[in-house]
Backbone as a ProteinNet text record, in pm:
[ID]
protein_1_A
[PRIMARY]
MRRVIVTGGAGFIGSNLVKYLLKKKYFVINLDKLGYSANPYNLKNLEKNKNYIFFKVDLNNKKKITKILHKYKPQGIFNLAAETHVDRSIDQPKHFISSNILGTYNLLEAILHYNRKIKIVHVSTDEVYGDLIKGRSNENFPYNPSSPYSSSKASADHLIKAYIKTYKINAVISNCCNNYGPNQFPEKLIPKLIFNILNNKPLPIYAKGKNSREWMHVQDHCEALLLIYLK
[TERTIARY]
7700.5	7564.8	7479.7	7368.6	7278	7199.5	7205.3	7140.3	7015.3	6904.4	6780.3	6716.4	6641.7	6561.1	6416.3	6350	6205.2	6145.8	6063.1	5993.9	5860.7	5823.4	5702.3	5719.6	5841.6	5873.1	5822.1	5757.9	5698.9	5548.8	5496	5354.5	5325.2	5204.8	5159.5	5237.5	5224.6	5294.6	5444.7	5482.3	5623.8	5700.8	5643.5	5714.1	5728.4	5626.8	5637.3	5742	5751.8	5852.1	5992.6	6010.8	6141.8	6189.3	6103.3	6140	6172.1	6094.2	6116.5	6249.6	6281.6	6408.2	6527.4	6513.1	6620.9	6644.1	6536.8	6550	6622	6605.2	6668.5	6808.6	6861.5	7000.2	7025.5	6926.5	6945.8	6979.3	7055	7073.6	6960.1	6876.3	6755	6765.2	6741.2	6735.1	6587.9	6531	6389.1	6367.9	6290.4	6257.7	6108.7	6072.9	5931.4	5913.9	5810.6	5785.8	5709.4	5667.5	5593.5	5463.8	5382.3	5248.9	5153.1	5023.6	4924.9	4920.4	4942.7	4928.5	5058.4	5167.2	5294.8	5300	5374.9	5384.9	5524.7	5608.5	5744.3	5744.9	5634.7	5624.9	5637.5	5594.8	5603.8	5747.5	5844.6	5985.2	6069.8	6004.8	6073.1	6190.1	6192.1	6299.6	6418.5	6415.5	6519	6627.2	6612	6706.9	6852.1	6875.1	7012.1	7058	6974.8	7012	7113.3	7231.4	7338.7	7309.3	7209.7	7174.1	7050.4	7017.7	6896.8	6926.8	6873.5	6886.8	6758.7	6718.5	6592.7	6618.4	6547	6549.3	6406.4	6378.6	6249.5	6258.3	6193.7	6204.3	6082.6	6035.5	5925.6	5984.7	5920.3	5972	5975.8	5898.3	5901.9	6029	6106.9	6236.5	6341.7	6337	6422.4	6570.2	6609.7	6750.6	6801.6	6723.6	6765.6	6761.8	6660.3	6650.7	6772.2	6808.5	6924.1	7052.6	7065.3	7183.9	7193.8	7081.3	7079.4	7117.2	7065.1	7097.6	7247.4	7308.5	7452	7538.2	7490.8	7569.5	7566.1	7447.3	7433.1	7435.4	7418.8	7431.7	7353.5	7221.4	7141	7131.9	7108.2	7087.9	6941	6852	6709.6	6626.7	6505.5	6411.1	6273.6	6211.8	6071.7	5991.6	5909.4	5837.6	5696.4	5680.1	5549.9	5493.3	5566.5	5521.4	5397.6	5286.4	5162.4	5055.6	4964.5	4838.9	4745.8	4673.4	4605.7	4457	4399.1	4261.4	4160.8	4066	3970.5	3889.4	3834	3750.5	3827.8	3952.2	4035	4062.8	4078	4105.5	3986	3866.9	3746.3	3739.2	3780	3777.8	3892.2	4011.3	4130.3	4214.2	4164.3	4237.3	4374.3	4395.3	4522.5	4639.5	4623.3	4731.3	4768.8	4670.7	4694.9	4766.4	4732.1	4802.7	4949.3	4973.2	5109.6	5192.8	5139	5217.5	5229.9	5118.1	5116.4	5164.6	5136.8	5179.2	5310.9	5312.6	5433.8	5547.2	5514.2	5616.6	5682.9	5602.1	5656.5	5741.5	5693.1	5768.9	5906.6	5910.4	6038.2	6132	6077.1	6160.6	6221.6	6142.2	6192.4	6301.7	6283.2	6383.8	6513.4	6500.5	6619.6	6692.9	6616.2	6676.4	6753	6699.2	6769.9	6903	6907.6	7033.3	7131.4	7080	7164.7	7205.3	7111.9	7142.6	7012.1	6980.4	6852.5	6842.5	6950.7	6949.5	6913.7	6902	6866.3	6727.9	6710.1	6582.7	6480.4	6362.4	6255.6	6132.2	6079	5949.1	5850.2	5760.4	5661.4	5532.8	5492.5	5377.4	5250.5	5164.4	5039.9	4922.2	4806.1	4684.4	4597.1	4516	4421.7	4306.2	4295.4	4185.4	4200.3	4318	4333.6	4244.7	4200.9	4116.5	3968.1	3933.5	3794.7	3712.5	3581.3	3490.1	3469.9	3469.9	3447.8	3309.8	3240.8	3109.4	3125.1	3224.7	3252.7	3396.7	3448.5	3584.2	3688.7	3812.9	3926.1	3997.9	4060.4	4138.5	4277.6	4343.7	4485.4	4551.9	4682.9	4757	4721.1	4641.6	4598.3	4465.6	4404.9	4278.2	4300.6	4202.9	4213.5	4199.8	4267.1	4257.6	4123.2	4057.3	3926.5	3906.6	3996.1	3989.2	3861.3	3812.9	3684	3690.3	3809	3823	3950.8	3964.5	4091.9	4210.5	4191.4	4300.2	4341.8	4247.2	4283.2	4330.5	4277	4323.7	4465.4	4499.8	4636.8	4735.4	4694.8	4780.9	4792	4682.8	4687.7	4782.9	4779	4869.7	5014.7	5042.2	5179.2	5222.5	5132.5	5163.7	5200.4	5122.5	5149.2	5283.2	5317.4	5448.5	5560.6	5547	5647.4	5662.3	5549.9	5553.6	5617.3	5587.8	5645.6	5796.7	5843.1	5987.4	6059.2	5989.2	6047.6	6070.6	5969.4	5977.2	6068.4	6057.8	6130.9	6276.6	6297.8	6430.5	6497.7	6424.8	6480.6	6516.6	6434.6	6457.6	6418.3	6468.4	6448.6	6343.5	6216.2	6109.3	6002.4	5933.4	5819	5710.7	5584.8	5470.8	5395.5	5360.1	5272.9	5138.6	5031.6	4896.2	4827.5	4836.9	4791.1	4650.1	4581.9	4452.3	4473	4365	4371.6	4460.2	4533.6	4616.7	4555.7	4588.1	4555.6	4671.7	4679.7	4787	4837.2	4953.1	5006.1	5035.6	5008.5	5041.2	4954.4	4839.8	4754.2	4686	4677.1	4615.9	4469.6	4421.5	4289.6	4169.8	4188	4074.3	4037.5	4126.7	4099.4	3994.6	3928.6	3808	3829	3925.3	3938.8	3977.1	4082.3	4111.9	3999.8	3930.3	3819.1	3707.2	3673.2	3568.1	3610.2	3735.7	3784.8	3779.8	3825.2	3823.9	3681	3587.8	3448.9	3385.3	3417.8	3364.7	3414.9	3545.1	3603.8	3549	3506.9	3457	3305	3237.8	3091.4	3032.8	3093.6	3046.1	2980.4	2896.9	2831	2932.6	2899	2985.1	2936.6	3022.4	2978.9	2957.6	2855.8	2830.5	2866.1	2949.3	2994.4	2898.4	2857.5	2760.9	2634.3	2591.1	2471.4	2505.2	2635.9	2675.5	2684.1	2679.3	2680.7	2813.9	2906.6	3036	3118.1	3192.5	3281.4	3425.4	3505.1	3645.2	3736.1	3860.7	3961.3	4074.3	4122.1	4233.9	4344.3	4465.8	4576.9	4657	4722.2	4801.2	4925.6	4962.7	5073.5	5205.1	5223.2	5346.1	5355.7	5242.8	5241.1	5277.2	5227.2	5257.2	5407.1	5466.2	5609.1	5694.4	5658.9	5732.5	5720	5601.4	5580.1	5662.4	5670.8	5747	5895.2	5950	6090.8	6110.4	6016.4	6025.2	6022.2	5933.9	5927.5	6061.3	6117.2	6246.9	6356.2	6360.3	6466.8	6447.2	6324.2	6296.3	6264.2
-6666.3	-6646.5	-6769.2	-6746.5	-6855.5	-6899.5	-7027.2	-7079.4	-7157.7	-7127.1	-7200.4	-7232.2	-7339.9	-7377.6	-7341	-7285.7	-7265.3	-7346.5	-7444.8	-7518.5	-7448.8	-7444.9	-7372.2	-7221.9	-7175.4	-7034.6	-6941.4	-6994.8	-6908.9	-6892.4	-6955.1	-6942.8	-6819.7	-6811.1	-6693.9	-6674.1	-6766.1	-6752.1	-6768.8	-6864	-6890.6	-6770.9	-6699.6	-6583.5	-6472.3	-6454.2	-6353.8	-6394.6	-6526	-6573.3	-6556.6	-6587.1	-6569.9	-6425.6	-6329.9	-6188.3	-6148.7	-6200.4	-6167.7	-6223.2	-6347.1	-6407.5	-6334.8	-6290.2	-6213.2	-6081.6	-6019.3	-5896.7	-5922.9	-6044.2	-6082.2	-6139.3	-6122	-6157.8	-6308.4	-6383.5	-6526.1	-6547.6	-6652.8	-6700.4	-6799.2	-6769.9	-6848.6	-6930.7	-7061.4	-7152.8	-7188.7	-7144.5	-7162.2	-7283.2	-7381.1	-7499.4	-7497.1	-7494	-7489.3	-7555.7	-7636.9	-7702.9	-7612.7	-7493.5	-7396.1	-7455.7	-7506.5	-7554.5	-7438.7	-7470.4	-7369.1	-7250.4	-7272.3	-7163.5	-7086.5	-7133.2	-7061.2	-6952.2	-6847.5	-6737.3	-6677.1	-6701.4	-6644.7	-6492.6	-6427.7	-6282	-6238	-6324.2	-6290.6	-6260.9	-6317	-6305.2	-6244.6	-6170.3	-6123.8	-6031	-5964.4	-5868.7	-5931.8	-6065.2	-6129.4	-6199.2	-6199.5	-6275.8	-6234.9	-6106.4	-6056.7	-6051.6	-6098.7	-6098.9	-6211.5	-6176	-6275.2	-6373.6	-6342.7	-6430.5	-6515.6	-6525.7	-6600	-6687.4	-6810.7	-6900.1	-6981.5	-7006.2	-7077.7	-7205.8	-7312	-7437	-7479	-7502.8	-7561	-7711.3	-7759.8	-7901.5	-7945	-8063.9	-8126	-8197.8	-8187	-8256.4	-8407.4	-8459.9	-8603.3	-8646.8	-8549.9	-8581.3	-8588.9	-8697.7	-8713.1	-8702.8	-8755.9	-8753.6	-8610.3	-8526.4	-8387.3	-8308.9	-8333	-8264.7	-8299.6	-8426.8	-8471.4	-8405.5	-8395.8	-8332.2	-8185.6	-8115	-7973.3	-7958.4	-8046.4	-8041.7	-8057.9	-8154.4	-8179.5	-8067	-8005.1	-7899	-7769.6	-7730.6	-7598.9	-7604.7	-7724.6	-7746.5	-7643	-7638.1	-7543.4	-7584.2	-7485.8	-7514.4	-7534.4	-7495.6	-7507.2	-7522.2	-7575.5	-7592.6	-7545.9	-7460.7	-7423.7	-7493.9	-7589.2	-7668.8	-7614.7	-7536.8	-7480.4	-7537.6	-7625.3	-7679	-7765.8	-7725.4	-7801.1	-7751.5	-7842.6	-7802.2	-7760.3	-7647.3	-7590.4	-7559.7	-7580.8	-7534.1	-7647.8	-7628.9	-7734	-7778.7	-7683.5	-7719.6	-7799.9	-7761	-7835.8	-7977.1	-7990.8	-8123.7	-8216.6	-8160.6	-8241.7	-8287.4	-8199.1	-8232.9	-8325.6	-8303.2	-8379.7	-8418.2	-8509.2	-8544.9	-8606.1	-8667.5	-8735	-8638.3	-8514.6	-8416.1	-8382.1	-8383.3	-8348.7	-8462.1	-8584.8	-8700	-8695.8	-8667.1	-8665	-8554.2	-8433.7	-8319.4	-8319.1	-8331.8	-8308.6	-8427.7	-8548.6	-8667.8	-8722.1	-8758.2	-8816.6	-8714.5	-8588	-8483.9	-8468.9	-8469.3	-8461.1	-8583.3	-8700.5	-8823.8	-8818.3	-8777.8	-8774.5	-8667.5	-8555.8	-8455	-8512.3	-8583	-8643	-8745.8	-8824.8	-8924.3	-8856.9	-8746.7	-8672.7	-8615.7	-8570.2	-8516.2	-8624.8	-8745.8	-8856.3	-8884.9	-8868.4	-8889.7	-8774.7	-8659.3	-8541	-8523.9	-8483.9	-8459.2	-8450.7	-8553.6	-8557.3	-8455.1	-8386.6	-8284	-8145.6	-8130.6	-8001.8	-7960.9	-7832.7	-7785.1	-7769.9	-7830	-7825.9	-7760.6	-7661.1	-7604.4	-7648.7	-7738.3	-7789.8	-7709.7	-7640	-7549.5	-7625.4	-7643	-7715.7	-7618.2	-7666.2	-7585.1	-7622.4	-7528.1	-7559.2	-7645.6	-7662.5	-7743.1	-7892.2	-7933	-8074.1	-8108.9	-8007.6	-8031.4	-8035.2	-8009.2	-8017	-7896	-7908.4	-7798.4	-7788.5	-7665.7	-7641.1	-7580.5	-7629.1	-7574	-7438.3	-7428.6	-7302	-7301.7	-7181.9	-7170.4	-7185.3	-7204.4	-7218.8	-7350.2	-7402	-7524.7	-7491.4	-7592	-7580.5	-7713.8	-7721.8	-7841.1	-7967.2	-7952.6	-8070.1	-8126.6	-8060.9	-8109.3	-8237.3	-8328.5	-8446.9	-8408	-8481.2	-8456.1	-8507	-8424.7	-8462.4	-8396	-8424.5	-8357.5	-8393.5	-8300.1	-8320.9	-8305.4	-8290.6	-8279.5	-8350.6	-8385.1	-8443.2	-8352.8	-8220.8	-8128.1	-8143.2	-8127.2	-8130.2	-8268.5	-8373.6	-8508.1	-8532.6	-8474.1	-8489.2	-8412.2	-8296.3	-8219.9	-8291.8	-8351.7	-8428.4	-8547.1	-8612.3	-8725	-8680	-8564	-8510.7	-8481.4	-8424.9	-8398.6	-8527.7	-8632.3	-8760.4	-8819	-8800.4	-8845	-8771.4	-8640.1	-8561.4	-8612.5	-8631.5	-8677.3	-8816	-8901.4	-9035.9	-9031.4	-8944.7	-8933	-8867.5	-8781	-8725.2	-8836.8	-8919.7	-9025.8	-9140.6	-9181.1	-9299	-9268.3	-9157.4	-9126.2	-9007.9	-8950	-8838.9	-8717.3	-8690.9	-8568.1	-8447.9	-8330.8	-8209.1	-8121.8	-8150.3	-8081.8	-8029.2	-7925.5	-7870.7	-7839.6	-7858	-7835.8	-7711.8	-7625.7	-7512	-7532.4	-7502.4	-7517.5	-7381.9	-7311.6	-7172.8	-7162.9	-7054	-7024.7	-6966.3	-6923.5	-6864.7	-6740.4	-6723.4	-6604.6	-6514.2	-6386	-6293.9	-6197	-6131	-6034.6	-6034.4	-5970.1	-5955.1	-6088.3	-6094.9	-6210.5	-6332.6	-6315.8	-6432.4	-6474.3	-6605.1	-6658.1	-6614.3	-6565.8	-6501.2	-6592.2	-6723.7	-6810.5	-6809.8	-6758.8	-6754.2	-6647.2	-6660.1	-6581.7	-6430.5	-6377.8	-6232.4	-6168.2	-6216.3	-6156	-6177.2	-6289.4	-6314.6	-6212.7	-6186	-6088.4	-5948.1	-5912	-5779.9	-5765.5	-5868.9	-5865.3	-5850.3	-5927.9	-5922.5	-5787	-5728	-5595.4	-5492.5	-5495.7	-5398.4	-5414.5	-5536	-5562.9	-5579.5	-5536.6	-5536.7	-5675	-5777.3	-5914	-5962.5	-6065.9	-6118	-6171.3	-6160.9	-6212.1	-6350.9	-6452	-6588	-6607.1	-6683	-6720.4	-6867.7	-6900.3	-7037.4	-7110.3	-7231.2	-7311.1	-7227.1	-7214.8	-7136.3	-6995.8	-6961.9	-6827.8	-6806.9	-6915.1	-6902.3	-6943.8	-6990	-7033.7	-6915.4	-6936.5	-6834.7	-6873.6	-6777.4	-6803.3	-6704.4	-6744.5	-6656.7	-6636.1	-6511.3	-6480.5	-6407.5	-6424.5	-6343	-6294.7	-6179.7	-6126.9	-6212	-6232.5	-6320.8	-6274.2	-6142.3	-6092.9	-6138.6	-6136	-6186	-6334	-6408.1	-6551	-6574	-6497.4	-6512.7	-6482.6	-6378.7	-6345.1	-6457.6	-6516.1	-6627	-6749.9	-6777.1	-6893.6	-6880	-6761.3	-6741.1	-6754.4	-6703.7	-6715.8	-6862.2	-6940.6	-7083.6	-7150.4	-7112.7	-7168.9	-7136.9	-7012.9	-6969.3	-7021.4	-7038	-7074.9	-7222.2
10989.5	10940.3	10974.4	11043.4	11079.7	10956.4	10925	10805.3	10841.9	10772.7	10794.5	10660.6	10659.4	10543.8	10571.5	10471.3	10475.8	10361.8	10392.8	10287.1	10259.3	10132	10095.8	10104.8	10080.2	10098.4	9990.3	9886.9	9783.9	9803.6	9907.7	9937.9	10021.7	10072.1	10146.4	10276.1	10369.7	10497.6	10476	10391.3	10368	10315.5	10219.6	10162.4	10265.2	10348.1	10454.7	10558.1	10585.3	10680	10623.2	10495.6	10431.6	10446.1	10414.3	10423.8	10567.6	10661.5	10802.5	10851.7	10813.1	10855.4	10794.2	10670.8	10608.3	10682.8	10726.5	10804.9	10937.6	10988.4	11114.5	11094.1	10973.2	10939.6	10933.8	10889.7	10864	10716.5	10688.7	10551.4	10525.2	10425.3	10403.7	10275.6	10289.4	10175.5	10157.2	10047.6	10021.3	9930.7	9978.5	9899.6	9868.1	9741.1	9703	9567.6	9553.8	9424.9	9329.2	9376.2	9295.3	9241.7	9334.5	9299.8	9277.8	9270.4	9232.3	9328.1	9458	9555.5	9578.1	9516.5	9526.7	9420.4	9448.9	9354	9361.4	9259.8	9260.7	9273.9	9232.7	9244	9390.1	9482.7	9625.2	9668.3	9595.8	9634.7	9522.2	9433.5	9311.7	9339.4	9452.7	9482	9555.4	9572.2	9653.5	9571.7	9437.8	9356.1	9378.5	9406.8	9421.5	9567.1	9658	9799.8	9824.5	9870.4	9888.3	10001.3	10084.3	10195.1	10165.5	10037.5	9998.3	9877.9	9882.4	9767.9	9755.2	9631.7	9605.6	9527	9565.7	9490.7	9460.4	9332.8	9296.4	9317.2	9421.4	9456.7	9537.4	9510.1	9584.6	9705.3	9821.8	9940.4	9921.7	9828.1	9803.8	9730.4	9684.7	9622.8	9734.8	9807.2	9925.8	9892.8	9777.7	9739.4	9724.4	9657.7	9637.1	9767.6	9850.8	9980.2	10066.8	10068	10146.6	10096.7	9965.6	9906.2	9946.7	9946.1	9985.3	10132.1	10216.6	10359.6	10382.7	10316.3	10336.2	10278.4	10171.1	10108.2	10189.5	10237.7	10302	10454.7	10510.3	10654.8	10738.6	10720	10797.8	10944.6	11030.3	11173.2	11208.9	11117.8	11146.5	11020.3	11037.8	10927.5	10971.8	10890.4	10909.1	10799.7	10837.8	10738.4	10717.2	10610.5	10576.4	10446.8	10380.3	10251.9	10272.3	10212	10229	10132.7	10098.1	10034.2	10147.2	10128.9	10245.5	10229	10112.9	10093.5	10111.4	10202.8	10238.1	10116.7	10042.1	9927.6	9823.9	9797.7	9702.7	9754.6	9886.3	9943	9925.8	9924.3	9903.2	9758.4	9665.9	9523	9483.2	9542.1	9501.8	9624.3	9706	9828.8	9804.5	9687.7	9658.9	9669	9619.1	9623.7	9768	9856.2	9996.4	10068.9	10032.5	10088.8	10046.4	9918	9864.5	9927.4	9930.7	9980	10131.7	10200.3	10344.7	10426.6	10379.3	10454.6	10400	10271.2	10214.6	10208.4	10182.2	10180.8	10316.2	10421.4	10557.5	10589.2	10549.7	10572.9	10506.1	10380	10308.3	10363.9	10409.9	10475.4	10603.3	10680.9	10804.5	10776.1	10672.1	10636.7	10590.7	10516.8	10474.6	10595.6	10694.2	10816.8	10891.6	10895.1	10961.9	10893.5	10761.4	10688.5	10709.4	10750.8	10768.7	10914.6	10998.1	11139	11217.2	11293.9	11364.7	11477.1	11508.1	11613.5	11560.2	11428.1	11371.2	11421.8	11451.9	11505.2	11393.9	11412.2	11312.8	11373.9	11305.1	11341.5	11233.8	11271.3	11176.3	11192.7	11086.6	11092.9	11053	11150.5	11129	11134	11172	11171.9	11290.5	11334.9	11443	11392.3	11260.3	11206	11236.7	11283.5	11322	11441.3	11517.1	11634.4	11600.6	11475.5	11433.1	11472.8	11455.4	11487	11637.8	11687.8	11830.2	11851	11951.9	11984.1	12052.2	12141.8	12208	12256.7	12287	12337.9	12229.7	12272.4	12181.5	12207.6	12103.2	12118.1	12171.6	12227	12261.7	12230.7	12253.1	12210	12287.7	12394.7	12470.5	12420.7	12323	12268.8	12188.5	12187.3	12100.8	11953.9	11867.2	11724.4	11672.6	11592.6	11538	11401.8	11304.4	11174.1	11099.7	11016.7	10950.9	10798.7	10741	10596	10554.5	10426	10380.1	10410.8	10401.6	10435.5	10581.3	10673	10815.4	10858.4	10796.1	10832.2	10781.1	10665.6	10615.7	10703.3	10754.2	10844.7	10979.3	11025.1	11149.7	11135.1	11019.3	10993.9	10997.8	10938.1	10940.5	11083.5	11164.2	11305.3	11378	11353.4	11420.2	11375.3	11248.6	11200.7	11274.4	11287.2	11359	11501.5	11569.3	11708.6	11719.3	11622.2	11623.5	11603.3	11515	11490.9	11609.1	11680.5	11803.2	11904.8	11921.5	12023.3	11980.9	11853.1	11806.5	11771.3	11699.4	11647.5	11717.5	11815.3	11895.7	11810.4	11706.1	11631.2	11717	11680.2	11759.2	11690.1	11715.6	11643.8	11738.6	11693.3	11765.9	11663.4	11703.7	11614.8	11660.2	11564.7	11595.8	11525.9	11594.6	11539	11540.9	11430.2	11422.9	11364.9	11398.1	11337.7	11197.9	11134.8	11001.3	11000.1	10890.8	10871.1	10763.4	10769.7	10662.4	10645.9	10530.2	10509.2	10365.9	10341.4	10205.8	10138.2	10008.4	9923.2	9947.1	10015.8	10038.2	9908.3	9887.6	9765.6	9760.4	9644.3	9637.8	9660.9	9668.4	9696.4	9846	9931.3	10074.7	10105.2	10219.3	10247	10242.2	10318.6	10328.8	10194.9	10125.8	9994.6	9893	9902.1	9809.1	9828.8	9955.1	9982.9	9940.1	9968.6	9927.9	9775.7	9705.8	9558.8	9506.6	9563.6	9518	9546.9	9663.3	9696.6	9595.1	9567.5	9474.6	9332.9	9299	9163.8	9158.9	9267.1	9272.2	9242.1	9304.5	9286.1	9414.8	9406.3	9526.7	9627.4	9756.2	9861.8	9902.8	9891.7	9924.1	10074.7	10107.9	10247.2	10262.1	10359.2	10379.6	10472.2	10430.5	10505.1	10528.5	10653.8	10684.4	10733.5	10728.2	10768.2	10917.8	10994.5	11140.4	11203.5	11119.7	11172.9	11222.3	11330.2	11384.2	11354.4	11308.9	11275.2	11345.1	11360.6	11420	11319.7	11307.8	11218.5	11294.5	11247.7	11296.6	11175.1	11190.9	11080.2	11059.4	10934.2	10900.2	10962.8	10980.3	11042.2	11188.5	11258.6	11396.4	11400.4	11301.5	11294.3	11270.6	11179.3	11149.4	11272.6	11344.6	11466.6	11569	11577.7	11671.4	11632	11502.2	11455.8	11489.1	11470.5	11505.8	11656.2	11734.5	11879.3	11922.3	11858	11885.9	11853.4	11739.5	11698.2	11799.4	11845.9	11937.5	12078.7	12121	12260.7	12280.1
[MASK]
+++++++++++++++++++++++++++++++++++++++++++++++++++++++++++++++++++++++++++++++++++++++++++++++++++++++++++++++++++++++++++++++++++++++++++++++++++++++++++++++++++++++++++++++++++++++++++++++++++++++++++++++++++++++++++++++++++++++

């Protein structure tokens, strides 16, 4: 049985990835601190699945993360644990520094104590490239984050790249656009608009209403993440 860890597996993308990996016959170890955007209900039907195990743990608890790695000996890690909401990052940037930067650092240190050859897929965001006037970003674009959220994710990306070069860890970074789909936290744009429409509430306009955004369905993202892991 192929064993993998998913960090942040009780969140929106994480819970969809956990279910997808289980369908693909992986043994999944879910690590999540169950912060505000996590929801155990997303995974309520998995408690009796013999190929699934959950640990409530913060990535900053390096000692516990290291212990889990040595006990279950996974072959891969999908790192999705992160604070993700731009507006919240403006109000409380400290939480984003702790989760997105220090959490990534402590996970990397735990990996060095376990096995630096383990395959890591670090899930980032296209927001690290900043606002685009036209066209689409790609991985060759310069980093130009514009919020505490995107700057914390950019910092985590740089940590990953540094550990690849310095310590020869086996990691790859994905920078995805916005996701939508089942179990998305209701503060995000698409579920928020749907909720407001159903409840006859006003629809919020962001900035001047002229920004262009790109979305992909979370299932497409999960399939892409597994492909990245395998290839």
